[in-house]
N, C-alpha and C positions, 0 to 999 in steps of 0.2 A: 503493501500497497506508500511506498516511498512515494512522496511526492503530490500527494493525495490534499484535494483542498475540501477543510470540514465545513461549513455553514459560510460557503464562502469568504473565510477568511484567515484559518486555521492551515494554512500549508505543512503533511508533517514532511521529516525532513530524514530523520534516522532512529528505528529502534536502540534504547539505550538501557531495556531493564524490561523484567516478565517476569511471571510468577504464575500460579496454578491458577491464580483468578483473573488477570490478566496481565495487558502490556502499557507500557509508559513508551510514550515517542517524545525524543527532541521534532520542536514543530517551532513553526517561525509566524506571530500574529500580523499579518499583511495591512492592519487599519492600526495600528500599533509600533510598528517594527519592532518589534522586541522578538526575544526566544521566549518559549512557555513549554513546559513541560503537557502532554493531554497521555489521560488516564484513559485505555481500550481497553472493554470489559469483552474477553477473547473468550470467559468460560462460557458464557448464553451462547455461544454457539455450538454447544455439544454439548447441553442438555435436555432434559424433559422440558414439554411448556412451564409447566407447574413450577419444578426448579427456576428457572427461567425468570419466573417471576420474581421469585426470590432475590437472586440476586439484583435483579432491574432496579427492587425497592429499597437494596442493599446499598444500591453505586448512588439512587439520588437519595438515603439518607446519609451516606457519608459527606456529598456535598455540605448537604445541610449542615451536618455537625461541625464542620471544618468551618464553613462561612459565620458558625455564630462564634467562633472564637477571634480576636483581639488581640492575638503577641506575636512575636517577633521569633520564636522561637515552634511556630507552628507556620506548617508548608501553606500558602497561602490560595484560596479556591478563587479562577479568576470567570467562571463560566459555565453551566452547565449546557451540552444542544445534545440533540438528536444525531446519529450517520445510521443505515442501512436498518434502523427500526430498533437500537441500541442507545444508549446514555455514554456519552464520552464528557469526561471531566478535564477541564483547563486549568492547571494549575502555577505556582511559581516555579521556574526553572531552578535547581538549586545543583549546581557545578559539583563536584565532588562524588563520596560516596558511603555506604552506609557502616554502620560501626560492626555489623557481621562481616562486610569485607573488611574492615582492619582489623578484626580478628583471625579472621581465614589468611590475610596475607603477615600478620605479625606475629601469629600463635596467642598472643594477649598483648592488652593495651595495661600500660604503666599506674599504676594506682591512680596517685595525683591527675592524670587526666580522665581517666575513667568518672574520680569525683565531680570534674569539672561537666563530664558529659551528662552524668547524671544531675547535678543541678538545675542545666539548662533545660534538661527532659521533666524534672519534677516541676519547673517555672511553668514550663509548657501545661503541664497535668492541673498545675491549679488556677490554669487560668480553665482552661476546659472545664472544667469540676466547678468551678465560680457561674461559668455561660450553663450549666448542667447537663454536659455532655460525659462520658464515660468512655474512654477511649476502648478498652475492654481486648486492645491487642496489641501490647506494649510488649517489644521484641528485640534486639537487635538489627535486624533488614528492615526496622521500620524508625530507624534514628540514623540521620542523615546529616554528614559532617560536611560540612561546602569548602571547599575549598583557602575563604579567607577565614577562616577556625570556627565560622556559627555550625550552632547543631540546631536540626529541627525536627520536628515530630512529626512524621508524616502518616496516611493510610488509614484515617477514619473511616473506611468499609463495613467494620462490625460495629462501630459506636451506636450506644444509646443515649438518646436524648431524652429528658423530662418529659414528661408527654405522649413521649412514645413509647406501644409496645415494642419488644424485642421482636427483630426481623427473622421469626426461627422456628419449628417445626417443634412439635412437642416432644421433648425427648432429646433434643437436639443442643450437643454444643458447641461452641462456637470458638472460635479462637486460635492459637497455636499450644498445643498439647504441653510443651515445655514450660510453659509461662503461663499457662492457668491458674488460677489461687483454688487455694482447700475447699474455698465456700462455693466457688463456682461448681466444682467438681460435684459436691455433691450433691446441685439441683439449686442453691437458696441465691438471690438475686445478689446480683454486684453490691457494690457500694464504690467509694474512691480509695478504701483501702483493699481494695481485688486489683485498683491498676498500680498503686504503689507496691504490695508483694511481688507483680510482674517485673517491674523495677529493679527490688532485687535482684532476682532472676536474672535480669536481661545484664547489670553490673557485676555479679557472680561471674557470666557469661565471658561478661567484658575481663575480667583480672585473669579469670585463671584459664580463660580458652576452652570451656568445655560447658553444656548446659549441667547445673548443676541436681536438674532428676532427669536425666537422660537416662531411658530403658532401651532394648533390642525390640519394644511393641508400644503404642500408642498407650494400650489398657496397664502394663506394667510401667509405662511413663508415669501416666493418674494414678496407679496405686501408689508409688513413691511419693509423687505429691500430697498424697493424702498423709499416708504411715509416718514415711520417712524422715531424719532429718537429711540436709546434705552436707558435704562432706566439707571437714572444716576447709575454709580459705586459704594455699598458701602462700601465697603471690598478693592478698589481696594489701597488705599493711594499715594503713589507719582509716580503709574502708571496710573494712574485716565486720567491726563490731558494727557498723551501718548496716551491713549486707543481713547481717543476722537478726537484726533490729526487725528489716521488712519483710526479710521469714519465716515473723511466728504464725504459727498454723492459725492461732484465733486473730480474725483481724479487728476485734476490741483492745488484741493488747499491742495493734503495732502503733509507729507511732506516726499523730497526722504528719499532714504535708508539711506543715510550719517543723512542725520539730525534724522532720526529716530532713529540711531546706538548708538547719543551721548545722544540723549534724554533716551533710554532705560539701556545705561549703566551708567548715574547718577541714574536714580531709582534704579537700581543694589547696590548702594550704596548707597541707604533710600533715594539720597538727589532730593527734586522737581524740575523737569526739566523748566529752568525759558524759555529754549525757544518753550517749548507746552505749553506755557502760551497764543501766541498770536493764536492758532488755537481751543482758548475752545470762544464758542460764548459770548457775555455782552450785555447787555439789551441795550445801545445803541451806539453800533455799526452798521452800515451803509452796506446797498449791490449794489452791482453795476447791474442797469437793462438796458441790449442790447435793450430790446423793446421801451424803452424811447426815443432815438434817432429820431430828427427832421428831418433829410433828409437823402439821404444814404450812405453821407461819414460822419454822427454819429457827426454832428457841434451840438452844443446850448448845454441845462443843462439836466442831465439826474437825473431821478428821483431815491431819495434814500428811503429805506425802513427802518424797524426797526429791521430789522434782519441781519445778519453778510452776506457778501457779498464776492467771490472767490479774493484773490488777481489777477488784472493784471498782463498779463507777460512784464518783464520786465522793465526801466526806462520808466516814463509816465507824460509827458509835464501837469503841471497843475498851471496855469496863470506863474507867474515868480518863481514858485516855482519848487523842482524837486522832483520825490519822485525814486531816485535810487537805493534803496531794490525790488520794483516793488510790494508794498503791497497795490499802488490803492487810497494811501490816497495824501491829498492835500487840495487846498484851500476850502474851503464850504458855498458855499451863503447863507443862512437860512438853510432848509430842502431841498436842493438841491446838488449835486454834481458837478459843475460847470467844462467844457471841453470850450476853444475856441475853432471855425473853426481850421479844419487841414489845412496848405499848401498843394496845390496839384504841382506835378509837373509830369514830363513826366512817372513817374510810373504808370501815371492810361492809361496807353500803353502798357506798359514794356512788360508783358506775352502778347499777342497778336500783335506785332509789331506794324508798324504805316501803314495808309493809310488803301492803297488798299492789302497789306501780311499781312494783322491784328492777321495771323493767327502763332502761337507756332508749335511744332511741337512733335512728340514720339516715340516712342519707339518700331521697325521693326518688322518684324517675324524675322527666321533667318537669320543671317547675310549674307548666301551663296543665299538668293535671291534675294539683292540689290549688287548693286554698291561699292567700296570704292573708290574710288580715291578722292575726297574731300582732299583737302588742309587741313592741320595743321594749327592749331594756335603757335606762338610760343612759349607759355608760355603753351602748351598742357602738359599735366602729362601723363607720362608712367601708363599701369597698374601694380598694386601692387605686386612685389615677392613673400610677407607675406604673400597674403590672401587666407585663406583657402579655398583649391578647394571645389567644391560642390559635395555632395554626389550623387552616380552616381545612377541614376532611384528611387532616393527619391521620394516620392509622394510630390510633389511644391517646391523639390530643384532648386537652382539657376541651369540653365542649362549649363552641359559640352558645354565647351567653351565659357562662361563668364566670367570675371575677373572685378577684383576691380580697379577701378580707382579711385583717392587723386585730388583732386579737389582744385586747389589752393582759391578758394573762399571760400575753408571753409567746404567743404562737399565730404564724400564718396559715390560711387554709384557702384554697378555689371551691366554691359552693357558686348554683346558680343564682342570678340577681336577684335579690328580693328578697332572701329569705332572714327570719326575722333574729335575732338574739337577744337570750334570757341568761339569769343566773340562777342556777339550781342548788351552788353551795357558794357563796361566797368570800370567806375565808375560814378556814375553819382547822385550827392546828396545822398550817403551810399549805392545805388543800382548799384550790378551786373549783368547781365545777361550770362549764359552762356549754349550752346549748341552744342550736340551729335546727328553726325546720321553718316551715315552709304553710302547715296547717296546724298549728297549738300544739304539734307533740304529735302527731300520731305519725310522722315520717320525720325524724328526728336522728341530729348528727349532735354527737354528746362527748365534749374533751374534757378530762379532769388532769389537773398539773399539782401536785402533790409533789413538794420540798421537804418531805422529812418524811420518804416511807416507810410505811408500817412493815415491808419485807425485803429480805434482799434480792428479789429476784421478779419479775413481772408473772413467772410462770407459777410463783409459790401465791402470790397473790391469787391469780384469776383460779387455783387450785380452789383457793380457802373461798371465792367469792360462788364457787360449781357447787361447793359443799351446802352453804346456805339457800342460794335460791332454786335449789332441787326438792326442798320441802316446804317448797314457800307458792313454787307457782303451778299450776295445773298444767296436767301431762307434759310436764318440764322432760324433755329427753336433747341430751349431750351429743354434738354431733362433732366435734374435735376439741381437745382441749393437747397442743402441744408444742414444744417450744419451739422456734425459729431463729431466724437471722432479720434484721430489720436494718437498713442504714448503718452495715458495721457494726452492729453490736444486737446481743442477748436479748431475743425479745420472745411475746408467748400469742399467740392466737386461741382463742376462745367461739367457736360457735355452737346456739341450740336452737330449740325452738320450745314453745310452750303455746297453750292455751287461753286468751287474755279474757276476762269474763266483764260482765256488764257493769259489774263496780268497780274498775279498775278506769277510769280517764287517764288521759284522754283518749283510750284506744278502745275503739269498735269491738264486739265481742267477736272473737272468732279465732283460727291460727297466728303465729307471727312466729316471726325470726330473728334472730341478732346476731350479732359478731361483733367482736372485740383485738384487738390487736393493742399490746403493751411491753413498754421498755422502759428500763432508764439510761436517762442519757449520761454521758460523762463527766458531767456535772454536782449526778447524785438526784435529779428532780427523775420523775417518773411523770409519763405520760399515759395515755390509754386514750385510744380514737374505738370512739362504740358507737353503731347503730342499730337499728332495730326498724322491722314493717311488718302490713302485712304479709301473712307468708306468698297470696298470687301474685307481687311483686317483687318477689324477690330475684329472679333475673335481671332487671334491670336494674336494682339497687346494689346487686353485689359487683357490677362492671362499674356503676358510681362510686364504690367504695373506695376500686382500683383507682381513680382518678382522686377520689381525696386524698390518699395515701401517697401518691404520685407528686402532688403538690404541696403536700405536708411540710411544717419549718417549724421550727424552732428558734423562740428568739424574736 
């Protein structure tokens, strides 16, 4: 195709790279008289019609994702065009080679240079994450090293954007197996920490000349990612502890982007990052074991073992001492980490109202289907005028007519325009509970914000609530109560059905369904996102709950 003119503007000059998905061409923009790179989706020529649609969607998503990021370390996307029934992406031309080529040519990269490269990749990731984009395919081949010394991140071909669903088939794992984070292989939703894991694996490859988890087959490689620790880096120098920190199996225990950036900056100067040492396992460290609780509230002694335990999220009361850094350390008795029984507040019923009306609410189906004449709370926030409008027709995008609500309780969320706010618990020992509804609570979103949780995990809290409501609700049936990962943090999901009675206003009598997702943030605040509605509305409600979770923001 050399010499072909695309869109009456871009003339292909020569092929400068290719892979399993496509080919990259050097081209000339005859309108602006400049050199550009153009990505051709060659894989679309050889797959089935159904797979072709997925590939085309990924290509368009790549262009949209990269276009949302404004950073010098991200390859700029200039244009997207159609040719031969396929999309082609016009990008900034980077004269140079990839980090994968550098490792292949020189066997390994010097640690300080690898840290400098990692620092720029991390800055690109911070810009991407701030724009609501997860890269999901960080690897040496997608890190470009220009001849003028710049480092650029490219290929957002499987990126996931906030408001978009993942463009995959059920059960499909996308990304390079060597660099997939453990939580992704386990099937959890990826978050920013998953990209940081892949950066750690990329830096390991750079300094050691080999992938940390590469085995003989993709399956054994994935098993190694989940179950095995990488070999001790032999050539990493001051970068070694940073790599170890980024490759922690539990995403909640990895450093965040700001911490990692500081560590990489120190390593790039040849200094051993002091902050990274807390992530390096030691022989006498202790692990927090949630299964060792003696009761549903988590009271009693929790067994400690001789391996590292993940930091507890936020301040943790331990006897008369306080761990304000959220590291989970405190008074130890013998071989056990001892915590006193938790105090019990109205918090135990906070998410389900009280007594007969023990249900929270949920996101409704489309706004026009329900009344909106419920009175608004005097402190109700208005919709944010600065909220980014949803992408019309985008897969998984927050629907048109939804707006961002910045709540005084310390969170923001997108909801259909016109939903009314009320406060069901104003302030009680650190607990606030806020409701949003279009129809006086028949369909209701309920958010609980607790700055002093009674339980050490959302799962324990939901388990306690489950025991309470099962004794009070008519025809109660638990559908699911399980631990999950939400935004890289341990979380829990609880779903159930019951039959509402005529004496349980505002609910009309009949079958209802509810769902609750709870987690404890890194600052120790517990959040619960809960909804309920008539069972007949659930198919639509379930979709809208997903949109609510995607738009959720703390603070």
